[in-house]
C-alpha atoms as one frame of an Amber mdcrd trajectory, in Angstrom:
protein
 229.844 115.627 -54.296 229.530 111.941 -53.642 231.024 112.403 -50.179 228.491
 115.110 -49.377 225.606 112.850 -50.451 226.982 110.007 -48.371 227.345 112.229
 -45.321 223.807 113.543 -45.814 222.450 110.000 -46.070 224.280 108.895 -42.927
 223.150 111.998 -41.039 219.510 111.471 -42.127 219.620 107.820 -41.163 221.074
 108.735 -37.778 218.352 111.329 -37.218 215.611 108.891 -38.220 217.112 106.224
 -35.991 217.320 108.642 -33.091 213.746 109.762 -33.653 212.550 106.161 -33.739
 214.487 105.353 -30.559 213.024 108.416 -28.829 209.501 107.503 -29.994 209.967
 103.923 -28.793 211.113 105.098 -25.347 208.206 107.537 -25.160 205.692 104.806
 -26.015 207.229 102.377 -23.529 207.110 105.030 -20.812 203.448 105.805 -21.609
 202.546 102.100 -21.499 204.395 101.672 -18.191 202.449 104.607 -16.735 199.201
 103.130 -18.048 200.018  99.731 -16.509 200.652 101.410 -13.150 197.313 103.265
 -13.383 195.502 100.010 -14.162 197.127  98.332 -11.143 195.874 101.141  -8.920
 192.267 100.598  -9.971 190.083  98.885  -7.405 187.121  96.636  -8.130 185.621
  98.009  -4.937 185.233 101.345  -6.742 183.884 100.360 -10.191 183.128 103.984
 -11.137 186.836 104.835 -11.425 188.211 105.500 -14.911 191.677 105.940 -16.394
 192.679 109.605 -16.984 192.887 110.394 -20.682 193.314 114.175 -20.846 197.120
 114.104 -20.868 197.567 110.711 -22.488 199.854 110.507 -25.555 198.200 109.711
 -28.871 199.831 106.281 -28.835 197.867 105.168 -25.763 194.805 107.409 -25.972
 192.795 104.912 -28.016 193.800 102.080 -25.681 192.719 104.121 -22.644 189.382
 104.833 -24.324 188.802 101.122 -24.934 189.760 100.265 -21.347 187.373 102.907
 -19.991 184.575 101.451 -22.122 185.354  98.024 -20.640 185.284  99.513 -17.130
 181.920 101.127 -17.874 180.490  97.789 -18.999 181.904  96.154 -15.863 180.253
  98.811 -13.707 176.901  98.288 -15.465 177.141  94.513 -14.945 178.088  95.015
 -11.279 175.152  97.366 -10.754 172.795  94.842 -12.396 174.097  92.031 -10.186
 173.736  94.127  -7.042 170.195  95.158  -7.994 169.301  91.548  -8.800 170.606
  90.330  -5.438 168.679  92.976  -3.494 165.442  92.376  -5.378 165.841  88.597
  -5.233 166.368  88.747  -1.463 163.071  90.620  -1.054 161.230  88.220  -3.360
 162.620  85.137  -1.612 161.768  86.547   1.793 158.045  86.788   0.972 157.288
  83.045   0.581 159.643  82.191   3.441 157.854  84.645   5.728 154.495  83.210
   4.688 155.626  79.641   5.323 157.090  80.528   8.722 153.955  82.409   9.768
 151.595  79.592   8.808 153.628  76.994  10.686 153.939  79.179  13.790 150.189
  79.869  13.880 149.423  76.166  13.458 151.688  75.248  16.372 150.145  77.727
  18.829 147.411  75.276  19.798 146.099  71.864  18.884 144.496  71.666  15.439
 142.188  69.218  13.762 143.372  66.996  10.914 141.414  69.136   8.458 143.066
  72.324   9.732 146.510  70.750   9.436 145.751  69.632   5.878 144.599  73.134
   4.977 147.792  74.646   6.415 150.088  72.213   4.644 148.304  72.683   1.336
 148.892  76.408   1.656 152.526  75.815   2.619 152.927  73.547  -0.403 151.662
  76.333  -2.672 154.205  78.736  -1.177 157.003  76.185  -1.555 156.022  75.627
  -5.193 156.171  79.359  -5.876 159.474  79.497  -4.008 160.913  76.736  -6.211
 159.694  78.427  -9.397 161.298  81.693  -8.329 164.569  79.958  -7.471 164.577
  78.142 -10.833 164.007  81.394 -12.746 166.731  83.204 -10.809 169.171  80.373
 -11.501 168.321  80.437 -15.204 168.763  84.218 -15.375 172.174  83.859 -13.742
 173.231  81.206 -16.271 171.865  82.687 -19.510 174.330  85.583 -20.027 177.274
  83.182 -20.355 175.361  80.399 -22.075 176.276  79.146 -25.517 173.314  77.765
 -27.392 173.781  74.235 -28.722 171.170  74.439 -31.461 169.165  71.429 -32.591
 166.120  71.366 -34.894 163.095  72.114 -32.711 159.532  71.479 -33.905 157.536
  74.419 -32.610 154.208  72.606 -32.548 155.711  70.082 -30.120 157.072  72.938
 -27.983 153.609  74.507 -27.842 151.887  71.259 -26.877 154.510  70.604 -24.204
 154.191  74.145 -22.809 150.384  73.834 -22.648 150.752  70.491 -20.856 153.159
  71.959 -18.277 150.884  74.952 -17.724 147.789  72.758 -17.385 149.477  70.730
 -14.638 150.398  73.951 -12.853 147.172  75.916 -13.527 144.314  73.440 -14.210
 141.777  76.240 -14.714 143.693  77.854 -17.578 142.520  77.123 -21.125 144.842
  77.641 -24.083 143.709  77.425 -27.703 146.197  76.643 -30.481 145.737  77.944
 -34.017 147.908  77.183 -37.063 148.019  79.956 -39.662 147.237  78.980 -43.257
 150.831  79.264 -44.658 151.836  76.291 -42.476 149.662  73.979 -44.570 152.093
  74.440 -47.466 155.078  73.171 -45.464 156.223  69.573 -46.105 156.703  68.978
 -42.371 156.527  70.682 -38.971 157.814  74.233 -38.615 161.247  73.925 -37.016
 163.809  76.396 -35.725 167.370  75.855 -34.503 167.440  76.024 -30.740 166.948
  74.363 -27.375 163.521  72.756 -26.955 163.579  72.884 -23.147 164.440  76.579
 -23.051 161.834  77.483 -25.663 159.223  75.473 -23.756 160.124  77.307 -20.572
 159.807  80.685 -22.279 156.429  79.765 -23.734 155.132  78.483 -20.376 155.804
  81.924 -18.885 154.045  83.682 -21.760 151.034  81.350 -21.626 150.878  81.721
 -17.848 150.637  85.485 -18.272 147.906  85.083 -20.900 145.766  82.974 -18.569
 146.564  85.132 -15.558 145.394  88.379 -17.113 142.328  87.090 -18.988 139.073
  87.316 -16.996 138.085  83.798 -18.123 141.670  82.515 -17.799 141.994  81.625
 -21.469 144.489  82.530 -24.140 145.203  81.990 -27.817 148.478  80.789 -29.352
 148.924  81.258 -33.106 151.833  79.699 -35.000 152.790  81.097 -38.402 155.777
  82.056 -40.529 156.833  84.998 -42.661 159.269  82.911 -44.687 162.399  83.976
 -42.847 161.210  83.394 -39.285 158.664  81.529 -37.224 156.070  83.685 -35.508
 154.385  82.812 -32.222 151.527  85.085 -31.156 150.272  84.718 -27.590 147.080
  86.665 -26.954 145.061  87.337 -23.812 141.705  89.056 -23.366 142.423  91.179
 -20.314 142.387  94.874 -19.578 145.673  95.498 -21.322 148.864  97.136 -20.096
 148.811 100.890 -19.423 150.957 102.726 -22.029 153.206 104.177 -19.308 154.041
 100.666 -18.054 154.522  98.980 -21.426 158.236  99.918 -21.832 159.006  98.436
 -18.390 157.177  95.114 -18.434 160.333  93.157 -19.334 162.370  94.640 -16.493
 163.480  92.359 -13.678 160.763  92.000 -11.001 158.583  94.715 -12.526 154.899
  94.254 -11.730 152.409  96.758 -13.059 149.268  97.960 -11.436 147.187  95.132
 -12.926 149.725  92.459 -11.913 150.203  93.192  -8.227 147.016  91.446  -7.153
 147.859  88.292  -9.116 150.349  85.496  -8.328 153.794  86.031  -9.787 157.213
  87.513  -9.205 157.708  89.809 -12.199 160.271  87.500 -13.825 158.272  85.688
 -16.515 158.666  88.203 -19.335 162.323  88.772 -18.462 163.076  85.049 -18.648
 161.113  84.647 -21.894 162.767  87.641 -23.541 166.293  86.512 -22.695 165.628
  82.988 -23.956 164.250  84.384 -27.214 167.264  86.689 -27.597 169.614  83.748
 -26.943 167.982  82.116 -29.990 168.633  85.215 -32.085 164.969  86.149 -31.970
 162.880  89.112 -30.897 159.947  89.540 -28.514 157.433  92.339 -29.090 154.527
  93.316 -26.830 151.447  95.204 -28.023 148.545  96.047 -25.746 145.290  97.967
 -25.625 142.062  97.805 -23.646 141.038  94.637 -25.549 144.042  92.647 -24.352
 147.717  92.014 -24.949 149.511  90.252 -27.787 153.087  88.994 -27.370 154.824
  88.202 -30.663 157.881  85.956 -30.614 159.933  85.952 -33.801 162.483  83.131
 -34.166 164.770  82.881 -37.224 164.318  79.677 -39.194 168.074  79.436 -39.910
């Protein structure tokens, strides 16, 4: 009896060992096949995916994860390609304008006043060109940026943004309002973040407020809901058509009301990505009385 039990135990152990060995070989073979399929993939064809219909259960989940990674890579590649094409068109416009003005000026002799007029116009185009290049560079850097957060006083950011905008657009008038809850705070309302980036985002939002208001004025209101700081930027323009509202933060998107005004369709995109880098949220509401952009930044 004891011998029979011993033989049964040895036989069972041998069967389990053989099954484990067979399973190990099967898994290694499946992984080797998967590695070969990955090597055959080409970055030149980002739409390719790994076949999963006949994949063993041991590698099926891995293949699914790799295909998700490939899909994200394809989306990023498509975004980069679209950005390059659109940026090329946007950069060509000021360059074409500059070239045309210089060529026309050189056709015949001009007076000093005519030369000054031409160069002032060229300077405006160069300024817009530099602003576009700066925004494109920032957009390229933000996705991989890691925020080094420092306490940022939002009232100082607002004053700085208004000062920058005033130097750029002297005719614009921005009013600042502090909501009543701020009077109860022992000091300035601060958020963790990067003061320069937040200033840059606010400059874009204030620029839009002045641009789309008939009298080129806007209102900035600073408040808090206890958990977050709230910045409301309001203009008094015609508003954004409902059909365009979901698209206003897209790269280079310019609605019907924006095409006759200076700009490149990057301001809201830059502002939104800076706010998101700070863990915040940007919301846009609009009707025929104007547009309100609400920036919510967590206090901690």
